[in-house]
C-alpha positions as CSV (number, residue, x, y, z in Angstrom):
1,M,9.2,-7.9,6.6
2,V,8.9,-4.4,5.1
3,L,12.1,-3.2,3.4
4,P,13.3,0.4,3.8
5,L,13.0,2.7,0.8
6,D,16.1,4.7,1.3
7,G,14.9,7.0,-1.5
8,K,15.2,4.2,-4.1
9,L,12.8,1.5,-5.3
10,P,14.2,-2.0,-5.6
11,H,14.0,-3.8,-8.9
12,S,14.8,-7.4,-8.1
13,A,13.1,-10.8,-8.0
14,G,11.3,-11.5,-4.7
15,V,10.5,-7.8,-4.0
16,Y,7.3,-6.0,-4.5
17,V,6.6,-2.3,-4.5
18,L,3.0,-1.1,-3.8
19,T,2.3,2.4,-5.1
20,H,-0.8,4.6,-5.2
21,T,-0.9,6.3,-8.6
22,T,-2.4,9.8,-9.0
23,S,-2.1,12.7,-11.3
24,D,-1.6,16.4,-10.6
25,Q,-3.5,19.3,-12.1
26,E,-1.2,19.4,-15.1
27,G,-1.9,15.7,-15.8
28,Q,1.5,14.5,-14.7
29,I,1.3,10.9,-13.3
30,L,2.6,10.6,-9.8
31,H,3.5,7.4,-8.0
32,H,3.4,7.4,-4.2
33,P,5.1,4.3,-2.6
34,L,3.0,2.7,0.1
35,R,5.0,-0.3,0.9
36,V,8.1,-2.2,-0.2
37,G,8.6,-5.7,0.9
38,S,9.4,-9.3,0.3
39,S,7.1,-11.1,-2.1
40,A,6.8,-13.8,0.6
41,D,4.7,-11.3,2.6
42,L,2.0,-11.4,-0.1
43,S,0.9,-14.9,0.8
44,Q,0.6,-13.9,4.5
45,L,-1.4,-10.9,3.6
46,L,-3.8,-13.0,1.5
47,A,-4.2,-15.4,4.4
48,E,-5.7,-12.7,6.6
49,P,-9.4,-13.0,7.5
50,G,-11.7,-11.5,4.8
51,I,-9.2,-11.8,2.0
52,Q,-9.9,-14.6,-0.5
53,E,-6.9,-16.5,-1.8
54,L,-6.1,-15.2,-5.3
55,R,-3.8,-16.0,-8.1
56,N,-0.4,-14.2,-8.1
57,E,-1.3,-11.9,-11.0
58,K,-4.1,-10.4,-8.8
59,A,-2.2,-10.3,-5.6
60,N,-0.6,-6.9,-6.1
61,R,-3.9,-5.3,-7.0
62,V,-5.5,-6.7,-3.9
63,C,-2.6,-5.5,-1.7
64,I,-2.7,-2.1,-3.3
65,R,-6.4,-1.8,-2.5
66,I,-5.8,-2.9,1.1
67,E,-3.0,-0.3,1.5
68,E,-5.2,2.4,0.0
69,I,-8.0,1.7,2.4
70,T,-5.6,1.6,5.4
71,E,-4.0,4.9,4.2
72,Q,-7.5,6.5,3.9
73,Q,-8.6,5.3,7.3
74,S,-5.4,6.7,8.9
75,Q,-5.9,10.0,7.2
76,I,-9.6,10.2,8.3
77,E,-8.6,9.4,11.9
78,Q,-5.9,12.1,11.9
79,D,-8.4,14.7,10.5
80,L,-11.0,13.8,13.1
81,K,-8.4,14.0,15.9
82,A,-7.2,17.3,14.6
83,K,-10.7,18.7,14.4
84,Y,-12.3,17.2,17.6
85,G,-9.3,16.1,19.7
86,P,-8.6,12.6,20.8
87,Q,-11.6,10.6,22.0
């Protein structure tokens, strides 16, 4: 279950927020929300093939990396389709 953002990030037990952190040219830190969901989802995510079961303190970092890779792949696919058309 992915929870809607509605412009606000939840701050409660049982909820996680995955963000991609970057900085702009002026050095200001920017947080880009990738996913907001129930922490129960983390165990399902870690059970997927190719993901080793990790302790809870590492789960968020693993999920963030998975989300970043998925986001990058999606952007690359969009760029290729825009340049070369659907194939």
